[in-house]
PyMOL commands that place a pseudoatom at each C-alpha (Angstrom):
pseudoatom trace, name=CA, resn=UNK, resi=1, chain=A, elem=C, hetatm=0, pos=[99.141, 77.484, 46.322]
pseudoatom trace, name=CA, resn=UNK, resi=2, chain=A, elem=C, hetatm=0, pos=[99.479, 79.721, 49.343]
pseudoatom trace, name=CA, resn=UNK, resi=3, chain=A, elem=C, hetatm=0, pos=[98.627, 78.670, 52.903]
pseudoatom trace, name=CA, resn=UNK, resi=4, chain=A, elem=C, hetatm=0, pos=[95.035, 79.958, 52.718]
pseudoatom trace, name=CA, resn=UNK, resi=5, chain=A, elem=C, hetatm=0, pos=[92.688, 78.176, 50.344]
pseudoatom trace, name=CA, resn=UNK, resi=6, chain=A, elem=C, hetatm=0, pos=[91.540, 80.635, 47.680]
pseudoatom trace, name=CA, resn=UNK, resi=7, chain=A, elem=C, hetatm=0, pos=[88.329, 79.360, 46.106]
pseudoatom trace, name=CA, resn=UNK, resi=8, chain=A, elem=C, hetatm=0, pos=[88.179, 82.193, 43.558]
pseudoatom trace, name=CA, resn=UNK, resi=9, chain=A, elem=C, hetatm=0, pos=[91.663, 81.303, 42.306]
pseudoatom trace, name=CA, resn=UNK, resi=10, chain=A, elem=C, hetatm=0, pos=[90.647, 77.669, 41.986]
pseudoatom trace, name=CA, resn=UNK, resi=11, chain=A, elem=C, hetatm=0, pos=[87.509, 78.747, 40.152]
pseudoatom trace, name=CA, resn=UNK, resi=12, chain=A, elem=C, hetatm=0, pos=[89.615, 80.828, 37.757]
pseudoatom trace, name=CA, resn=UNK, resi=13, chain=A, elem=C, hetatm=0, pos=[91.852, 77.861, 36.967]
pseudoatom trace, name=CA, resn=UNK, resi=14, chain=A, elem=C, hetatm=0, pos=[88.753, 75.674, 36.497]
pseudoatom trace, name=CA, resn=UNK, resi=15, chain=A, elem=C, hetatm=0, pos=[87.202, 78.189, 34.080]
pseudoatom trace, name=CA, resn=UNK, resi=16, chain=A, elem=C, hetatm=0, pos=[90.453, 78.222, 32.103]
pseudoatom trace, name=CA, resn=UNK, resi=17, chain=A, elem=C, hetatm=0, pos=[90.605, 74.439, 31.861]
pseudoatom trace, name=CA, resn=UNK, resi=18, chain=A, elem=C, hetatm=0, pos=[93.782, 74.242, 33.943]
pseudoatom trace, name=CA, resn=UNK, resi=19, chain=A, elem=C, hetatm=0, pos=[92.364, 71.808, 36.500]
pseudoatom trace, name=CA, resn=UNK, resi=20, chain=A, elem=C, hetatm=0, pos=[91.616, 68.201, 35.611]
pseudoatom trace, name=CA, resn=UNK, resi=21, chain=A, elem=C, hetatm=0, pos=[88.314, 66.707, 36.736]
pseudoatom trace, name=CA, resn=UNK, resi=22, chain=A, elem=C, hetatm=0, pos=[90.079, 63.871, 38.543]
pseudoatom trace, name=CA, resn=UNK, resi=23, chain=A, elem=C, hetatm=0, pos=[91.846, 66.468, 40.741]
pseudoatom trace, name=CA, resn=UNK, resi=24, chain=A, elem=C, hetatm=0, pos=[88.557, 67.895, 42.008]
pseudoatom trace, name=CA, resn=UNK, resi=25, chain=A, elem=C, hetatm=0, pos=[88.084, 65.483, 44.950]
pseudoatom trace, name=CA, resn=UNK, resi=26, chain=A, elem=C, hetatm=0, pos=[91.512, 66.479, 46.321]
pseudoatom trace, name=CA, resn=UNK, resi=27, chain=A, elem=C, hetatm=0, pos=[90.679, 70.147, 45.828]
pseudoatom trace, name=CA, resn=UNK, resi=28, chain=A, elem=C, hetatm=0, pos=[87.398, 69.636, 47.697]
pseudoatom trace, name=CA, resn=UNK, resi=29, chain=A, elem=C, hetatm=0, pos=[89.324, 68.007, 50.549]
pseudoatom trace, name=CA, resn=UNK, resi=30, chain=A, elem=C, hetatm=0, pos=[91.704, 70.990, 50.658]
pseudoatom trace, name=CA, resn=UNK, resi=31, chain=A, elem=C, hetatm=0, pos=[88.758, 73.401, 50.715]
pseudoatom trace, name=CA, resn=UNK, resi=32, chain=A, elem=C, hetatm=0, pos=[87.121, 71.511, 53.563]
pseudoatom trace, name=CA, resn=UNK, resi=33, chain=A, elem=C, hetatm=0, pos=[90.424, 71.474, 55.454]
pseudoatom trace, name=CA, resn=UNK, resi=34, chain=A, elem=C, hetatm=0, pos=[90.612, 75.230, 54.904]
pseudoatom trace, name=CA, resn=UNK, resi=35, chain=A, elem=C, hetatm=0, pos=[87.219, 75.753, 56.524]
pseudoatom trace, name=CA, resn=UNK, resi=36, chain=A, elem=C, hetatm=0, pos=[85.167, 76.099, 53.343]
pseudoatom trace, name=CA, resn=UNK, resi=37, chain=A, elem=C, hetatm=0, pos=[82.084, 73.872, 53.496]
pseudoatom trace, name=CA, resn=UNK, resi=38, chain=A, elem=C, hetatm=0, pos=[79.114, 72.987, 51.371]
pseudoatom trace, name=CA, resn=UNK, resi=39, chain=A, elem=C, hetatm=0, pos=[77.051, 69.856, 50.848]
pseudoatom trace, name=CA, resn=UNK, resi=40, chain=A, elem=C, hetatm=0, pos=[78.467, 69.324, 47.370]
pseudoatom trace, name=CA, resn=UNK, resi=41, chain=A, elem=C, hetatm=0, pos=[82.071, 69.819, 48.517]
pseudoatom trace, name=CA, resn=UNK, resi=42, chain=A, elem=C, hetatm=0, pos=[81.620, 67.078, 51.108]
pseudoatom trace, name=CA, resn=UNK, resi=43, chain=A, elem=C, hetatm=0, pos=[80.209, 64.735, 48.447]
pseudoatom trace, name=CA, resn=UNK, resi=44, chain=A, elem=C, hetatm=0, pos=[82.962, 65.687, 46.016]
pseudoatom trace, name=CA, resn=UNK, resi=45, chain=A, elem=C, hetatm=0, pos=[85.691, 64.998, 48.553]
pseudoatom trace, name=CA, resn=UNK, resi=46, chain=A, elem=C, hetatm=0, pos=[84.393, 61.441, 48.881]
pseudoatom trace, name=CA, resn=UNK, resi=47, chain=A, elem=C, hetatm=0, pos=[84.472, 60.650, 45.164]
pseudoatom trace, name=CA, resn=UNK, resi=48, chain=A, elem=C, hetatm=0, pos=[87.041, 58.464, 43.497]
pseudoatom trace, name=CA, resn=UNK, resi=49, chain=A, elem=C, hetatm=0, pos=[89.235, 60.305, 41.009]
pseudoatom trace, name=CA, resn=UNK, resi=50, chain=A, elem=C, hetatm=0, pos=[87.761, 58.373, 38.085]
pseudoatom trace, name=CA, resn=UNK, resi=51, chain=A, elem=C, hetatm=0, pos=[84.204, 59.673, 38.620]
pseudoatom trace, name=CA, resn=UNK, resi=52, chain=A, elem=C, hetatm=0, pos=[84.937, 62.686, 36.450]
pseudoatom trace, name=CA, resn=UNK, resi=53, chain=A, elem=C, hetatm=0, pos=[81.427, 63.506, 35.232]
pseudoatom trace, name=CA, resn=UNK, resi=54, chain=A, elem=C, hetatm=0, pos=[80.030, 63.497, 38.756]
pseudoatom trace, name=CA, resn=UNK, resi=55, chain=A, elem=C, hetatm=0, pos=[83.051, 65.458, 40.007]
pseudoatom trace, name=CA, resn=UNK, resi=56, chain=A, elem=C, hetatm=0, pos=[82.486, 68.249, 37.472]
pseudoatom trace, name=CA, resn=UNK, resi=57, chain=A, elem=C, hetatm=0, pos=[78.803, 68.433, 38.369]
pseudoatom trace, name=CA, resn=UNK, resi=58, chain=A, elem=C, hetatm=0, pos=[79.473, 68.504, 42.126]
pseudoatom trace, name=CA, resn=UNK, resi=59, chain=A, elem=C, hetatm=0, pos=[82.215, 71.114, 41.787]
pseudoatom trace, name=CA, resn=UNK, resi=60, chain=A, elem=C, hetatm=0, pos=[79.955, 73.419, 39.802]
pseudoatom trace, name=CA, resn=UNK, resi=61, chain=A, elem=C, hetatm=0, pos=[77.212, 72.897, 42.410]
pseudoatom trace, name=CA, resn=UNK, resi=62, chain=A, elem=C, hetatm=0, pos=[79.675, 73.634, 45.213]
pseudoatom trace, name=CA, resn=UNK, resi=63, chain=A, elem=C, hetatm=0, pos=[80.723, 76.882, 43.559]
pseudoatom trace, name=CA, resn=UNK, resi=64, chain=A, elem=C, hetatm=0, pos=[77.072, 77.881, 43.336]
pseudoatom trace, name=CA, resn=UNK, resi=65, chain=A, elem=C, hetatm=0, pos=[76.361, 76.870, 46.944]
pseudoatom trace, name=CA, resn=UNK, resi=66, chain=A, elem=C, hetatm=0, pos=[79.326, 78.939, 48.101]
pseudoatom trace, name=CA, resn=UNK, resi=67, chain=A, elem=C, hetatm=0, pos=[78.129, 82.044, 46.262]
pseudoatom trace, name=CA, resn=UNK, resi=68, chain=A, elem=C, hetatm=0, pos=[80.706, 81.946, 43.475]
pseudoatom trace, name=CA, resn=UNK, resi=69, chain=A, elem=C, hetatm=0, pos=[78.870, 83.377, 40.526]
pseudoatom trace, name=CA, resn=UNK, resi=70, chain=A, elem=C, hetatm=0, pos=[79.936, 82.466, 37.025]
pseudoatom trace, name=CA, resn=UNK, resi=71, chain=A, elem=C, hetatm=0, pos=[83.365, 83.826, 36.163]
pseudoatom trace, name=CA, resn=UNK, resi=72, chain=A, elem=C, hetatm=0, pos=[84.099, 85.270, 32.741]
pseudoatom trace, name=CA, resn=UNK, resi=73, chain=A, elem=C, hetatm=0, pos=[87.210, 83.936, 31.045]
pseudoatom trace, name=CA, resn=UNK, resi=74, chain=A, elem=C, hetatm=0, pos=[88.763, 87.407, 30.976]
pseudoatom trace, name=CA, resn=UNK, resi=75, chain=A, elem=C, hetatm=0, pos=[88.322, 87.710, 34.751]
pseudoatom trace, name=CA, resn=UNK, resi=76, chain=A, elem=C, hetatm=0, pos=[89.736, 84.210, 35.187]
pseudoatom trace, name=CA, resn=UNK, resi=77, chain=A, elem=C, hetatm=0, pos=[92.785, 85.151, 33.103]
pseudoatom trace, name=CA, resn=UNK, resi=78, chain=A, elem=C, hetatm=0, pos=[93.372, 88.285, 35.159]
pseudoatom trace, name=CA, resn=UNK, resi=79, chain=A, elem=C, hetatm=0, pos=[93.151, 86.329, 38.419]
pseudoatom trace, name=CA, resn=UNK, resi=80, chain=A, elem=C, hetatm=0, pos=[95.454, 83.623, 37.042]
pseudoatom trace, name=CA, resn=UNK, resi=81, chain=A, elem=C, hetatm=0, pos=[97.969, 86.286, 35.966]
pseudoatom trace, name=CA, resn=UNK, resi=82, chain=A, elem=C, hetatm=0, pos=[98.032, 87.514, 39.579]
pseudoatom trace, name=CA, resn=UNK, resi=83, chain=A, elem=C, hetatm=0, pos=[98.613, 83.967, 40.854]
pseudoatom trace, name=CA, resn=UNK, resi=84, chain=A, elem=C, hetatm=0, pos=[101.469, 83.328, 38.452]
pseudoatom trace, name=CA, resn=UNK, resi=85, chain=A, elem=C, hetatm=0, pos=[102.932, 86.795, 38.994]
pseudoatom trace, name=CA, resn=UNK, resi=86, chain=A, elem=C, hetatm=0, pos=[103.128, 86.083, 42.720]
pseudoatom trace, name=CA, resn=UNK, resi=87, chain=A, elem=C, hetatm=0, pos=[104.987, 82.835, 41.976]
pseudoatom trace, name=CA, resn=UNK, resi=88, chain=A, elem=C, hetatm=0, pos=[107.446, 84.669, 39.715]
pseudoatom trace, name=CA, resn=UNK, resi=89, chain=A, elem=C, hetatm=0, pos=[108.105, 87.398, 42.265]
pseudoatom trace, name=CA, resn=UNK, resi=90, chain=A, elem=C, hetatm=0, pos=[108.520, 84.852, 45.076]
pseudoatom trace, name=CA, resn=UNK, resi=91, chain=A, elem=C, hetatm=0, pos=[111.109, 83.073, 42.879]
pseudoatom trace, name=CA, resn=UNK, resi=92, chain=A, elem=C, hetatm=0, pos=[109.039, 79.870, 43.009]
pseudoatom trace, name=CA, resn=UNK, resi=93, chain=A, elem=C, hetatm=0, pos=[109.107, 79.655, 39.213]
pseudoatom trace, name=CA, resn=UNK, resi=94, chain=A, elem=C, hetatm=0, pos=[111.339, 81.259, 36.614]
pseudoatom trace, name=CA, resn=UNK, resi=95, chain=A, elem=C, hetatm=0, pos=[110.093, 84.289, 34.714]
pseudoatom trace, name=CA, resn=UNK, resi=96, chain=A, elem=C, hetatm=0, pos=[110.021, 82.225, 31.523]
pseudoatom trace, name=CA, resn=UNK, resi=97, chain=A, elem=C, hetatm=0, pos=[108.005, 79.407, 33.112]
pseudoatom trace, name=CA, resn=UNK, resi=98, chain=A, elem=C, hetatm=0, pos=[105.539, 81.933, 34.512]
pseudoatom trace, name=CA, resn=UNK, resi=99, chain=A, elem=C, hetatm=0, pos=[105.134, 83.711, 31.204]
pseudoatom trace, name=CA, resn=UNK, resi=100, chain=A, elem=C, hetatm=0, pos=[104.617, 80.357, 29.457]
pseudoatom trace, name=CA, resn=UNK, resi=101, chain=A, elem=C, hetatm=0, pos=[101.913, 79.381, 31.977]
pseudoatom trace, name=CA, resn=UNK, resi=102, chain=A, elem=C, hetatm=0, pos=[100.079, 82.623, 31.304]
pseudoatom trace, name=CA, resn=UNK, resi=103, chain=A, elem=C, hetatm=0, pos=[100.492, 82.165, 27.559]
pseudoatom trace, name=CA, resn=UNK, resi=104, chain=A, elem=C, hetatm=0, pos=[99.051, 78.614, 27.733]
pseudoatom trace, name=CA, resn=UNK, resi=105, chain=A, elem=C, hetatm=0, pos=[96.122, 79.818, 29.837]
pseudoatom trace, name=CA, resn=UNK, resi=106, chain=A, elem=C, hetatm=0, pos=[95.433, 82.551, 27.298]
pseudoatom trace, name=CA, resn=UNK, resi=107, chain=A, elem=C, hetatm=0, pos=[95.479, 80.016, 24.474]
pseudoatom trace, name=CA, resn=UNK, resi=108, chain=A, elem=C, hetatm=0, pos=[93.129, 77.726, 26.454]
pseudoatom trace, name=CA, resn=UNK, resi=109, chain=A, elem=C, hetatm=0, pos=[90.700, 80.602, 26.997]
pseudoatom trace, name=CA, resn=UNK, resi=110, chain=A, elem=C, hetatm=0, pos=[90.357, 81.207, 23.249]
pseudoatom trace, name=CA, resn=UNK, resi=111, chain=A, elem=C, hetatm=0, pos=[89.347, 84.825, 23.593]
pseudoatom trace, name=CA, resn=UNK, resi=112, chain=A, elem=C, hetatm=0, pos=[89.786, 87.214, 20.698]
pseudoatom trace, name=CA, resn=UNK, resi=113, chain=A, elem=C, hetatm=0, pos=[90.689, 90.804, 21.387]
pseudoatom trace, name=CA, resn=UNK, resi=114, chain=A, elem=C, hetatm=0, pos=[92.026, 90.300, 24.924]
pseudoatom trace, name=CA, resn=UNK, resi=115, chain=A, elem=C, hetatm=0, pos=[95.470, 91.846, 25.101]
pseudoatom trace, name=CA, resn=UNK, resi=116, chain=A, elem=C, hetatm=0, pos=[95.995, 92.520, 28.820]
pseudoatom trace, name=CA, resn=UNK, resi=117, chain=A, elem=C, hetatm=0, pos=[98.578, 89.733, 29.054]
pseudoatom trace, name=CA, resn=UNK, resi=118, chain=A, elem=C, hetatm=0, pos=[100.458, 90.421, 25.828]
pseudoatom trace, name=CA, resn=UNK, resi=119, chain=A, elem=C, hetatm=0, pos=[103.565, 91.551, 27.716]
pseudoatom trace, name=CA, resn=UNK, resi=120, chain=A, elem=C, hetatm=0, pos=[104.001, 88.062, 29.150]
pseudoatom trace, name=CA, resn=UNK, resi=121, chain=A, elem=C, hetatm=0, pos=[103.191, 86.392, 25.847]
pseudoatom trace, name=CA, resn=UNK, resi=122, chain=A, elem=C, hetatm=0, pos=[105.588, 88.527, 23.822]
pseudoatom trace, name=CA, resn=UNK, resi=123, chain=A, elem=C, hetatm=0, pos=[108.445, 87.979, 26.257]
pseudoatom trace, name=CA, resn=UNK, resi=124, chain=A, elem=C, hetatm=0, pos=[107.880, 84.218, 26.391]
pseudoatom trace, name=CA, resn=UNK, resi=125, chain=A, elem=C, hetatm=0, pos=[107.709, 83.900, 22.626]
pseudoatom trace, name=CA, resn=UNK, resi=126, chain=A, elem=C, hetatm=0, pos=[110.818, 85.976, 22.031]
pseudoatom trace, name=CA, resn=UNK, resi=127, chain=A, elem=C, hetatm=0, pos=[112.957, 84.720, 24.915]
pseudoatom trace, name=CA, resn=UNK, resi=128, chain=A, elem=C, hetatm=0, pos=[113.505, 81.275, 23.466]
pseudoatom trace, name=CA, resn=UNK, resi=129, chain=A, elem=C, hetatm=0, pos=[114.261, 82.640, 19.996]
pseudoatom trace, name=CA, resn=UNK, resi=130, chain=A, elem=C, hetatm=0, pos=[116.656, 85.298, 21.248]
pseudoatom trace, name=CA, resn=UNK, resi=131, chain=A, elem=C, hetatm=0, pos=[118.734, 83.733, 24.043]
pseudoatom trace, name=CA, resn=UNK, resi=132, chain=A, elem=C, hetatm=0, pos=[121.247, 86.569, 23.808]
pseudoatom trace, name=CA, resn=UNK, resi=133, chain=A, elem=C, hetatm=0, pos=[118.495, 88.883, 25.135]
pseudoatom trace, name=CA, resn=UNK, resi=134, chain=A, elem=C, hetatm=0, pos=[117.453, 86.570, 27.976]
pseudoatom trace, name=CA, resn=UNK, resi=135, chain=A, elem=C, hetatm=0, pos=[118.191, 89.105, 30.722]
pseudoatom trace, name=CA, resn=UNK, resi=136, chain=A, elem=C, hetatm=0, pos=[116.169, 91.786, 28.940]
pseudoatom trace, name=CA, resn=UNK, resi=137, chain=A, elem=C, hetatm=0, pos=[113.108, 89.547, 28.516]
pseudoatom trace, name=CA, resn=UNK, resi=138, chain=A, elem=C, hetatm=0, pos=[113.310, 88.173, 32.056]
pseudoatom trace, name=CA, resn=UNK, resi=139, chain=A, elem=C, hetatm=0, pos=[113.446, 91.734, 33.367]
pseudoatom trace, name=CA, resn=UNK, resi=140, chain=A, elem=C, hetatm=0, pos=[110.384, 92.565, 31.269]
pseudoatom trace, name=CA, resn=UNK, resi=141, chain=A, elem=C, hetatm=0, pos=[108.485, 89.551, 32.643]
pseudoatom trace, name=CA, resn=UNK, resi=142, chain=A, elem=C, hetatm=0, pos=[109.382, 90.518, 36.211]
pseudoatom trace, name=CA, resn=UNK, resi=143, chain=A, elem=C, hetatm=0, pos=[108.237, 94.096, 35.602]
pseudoatom trace, name=CA, resn=UNK, resi=144, chain=A, elem=C, hetatm=0, pos=[104.981, 92.789, 34.137]
pseudoatom trace, name=CA, resn=UNK, resi=145, chain=A, elem=C, hetatm=0, pos=[104.528, 90.493, 37.148]
pseudoatom trace, name=CA, resn=UNK, resi=146, chain=A, elem=C, hetatm=0, pos=[104.963, 93.468, 39.479]
pseudoatom trace, name=CA, resn=UNK, resi=147, chain=A, elem=C, hetatm=0, pos=[102.297, 95.331, 37.537]
pseudoatom trace, name=CA, resn=UNK, resi=148, chain=A, elem=C, hetatm=0, pos=[99.864, 92.458, 38.189]
pseudoatom trace, name=CA, resn=UNK, resi=149, chain=A, elem=C, hetatm=0, pos=[100.388, 92.508, 41.960]
for i in range(1, 149): cmd.bond("trace and resi %d" % i, "trace and resi %d" % (i + 1))
show_as sticks, trace
zoom trace
């Protein structure tokens, strides 16, 4: 995560099922430290990690209190692709790892007829099967990441 707390990016990961409920109290603490406040965030930050049902409820309430309207899975995937693309371009993760993260998020979303991220998915699926073309697929992933910035 970058220096500034990005609630919309967290919401996107939550919508995609990429954040565990027991991580929500820590996320609430980070949000509060970043200057984002709501009644439910304060309560959430004080929960124990094992209070998962209450954590989910409080996080959803906090999103509502902070004006974060419901996010469609396609919008969440697009935002997540931007997050991962930034990591790839900053060399914080390898192109293959980034493409795999996007592929997993797409599988989690279970959306038919959404093909905006197919470039990442194709490259990730082919790269492992065709190691002799690694440079070609990594270049393709990097180009795709640039397109998402």
